[in-house]
C-alpha positions, 0 to 999 in steps of 0.5 A: 208378085205383083203382075207385069203392067201394060208399059204405058201404064207402068207405075200406076195402080191395080185399079189403072190398069183393069180400067185400062184393059177393059178399055182395050177389049171394049175398043176390039169389040168396037173394031172386031166384034166379039166372035172370035175375040180371045184372051190372048188378043186382049192381052196382046193389044195391051202389050201384056202377058195373057195370065195378067187379065187374070188378076184382074178378072174372074174369067174370060167370061167377066172381062167381055161383060165389063168390055161389052158395058163399056163398048154400050156406053162408049156408043151411047156416050158419042151419038149426037143428043137424039131428042131436044127438050120438050117444047123445043122444035115439032114433035114430029121432027123431033120423034124422027130425028130419035127414030134415025139416031136409036136406028144408027145406035143399035146398028153399031150396037147389036154386032157385039151381042151377036158375036156371043150367041155362043158365050151365053154366060157373058150375056147373063153376066151382061144382064146383072150388070145393067140392073137384070130384068128391070133393065128394060123399063123406061127407067132404065139408064146405061151403066158404066163397067163399074156399075155406075150410071154414066152421066145423062149430058143432052141426052147422052148415056140413057137407055133408048125407052128412058130417053123417049120416056122422059121426052113424051111426059115432058111433051106431055105436061106441056099440052103438045101431045095427049094428056091420055097418051099411054106414054109407055105403050107408045115408047114401046112401039117405038121402040119395038121398032127400032129394034124390029128394023135392025136385028132382021137385017143383023141375022141376015147379015153374012158373019163381017158384012156391015148391016144393011141399012134402014130405008130412009123415009122409015124414021118419018114414017113412023114417027107420022103414025105414031103422032098421028095416034097421040097428037092434041 
């Protein structure tokens, strides 16, 4: 017997409902976080019986990992472009813009991961979905629930390291940063600093509370300090 479909999808196929369930769970992650999110919560929001979810996912962890992937892709896709084309504006302003945008994106994404600390199986599955350890390299794109890279539209959909590395290499080719710049090291410094500003604030925030804002002068100070080491 086929599972009962959500009323909004009656007449659709199984893939439609699977995608709908992922989208519903991803939206709930964005609204409530992951800490107390249950299969029953997702089923009620999707207007299906609890057991329907297990017709489309191996288990709760499979659903949550796919939903987390969709949540990250949605946050990245909804953010304004973090960097312009190389050669546009000034490198200092562009780095400042990237750092400020990266802080905003990470502030929106990290609470979902924090809520899964007690559910390591979800994190392990998510890690595998994005490419395992290779996902932390400079060439790793953000992937959608189907495993395919999210299209890059003006800087959308790619991981922060990949975006920044591509931009810096473009500026290097144009001669706007030093030819001997170690781009990978610069990416580690900047992206690491972004994480270093967000993660401690998340850890020491009260459960459910908004993450404390990073001081407004941090992006400019960090951009100027990095640029001092790579400027021509």
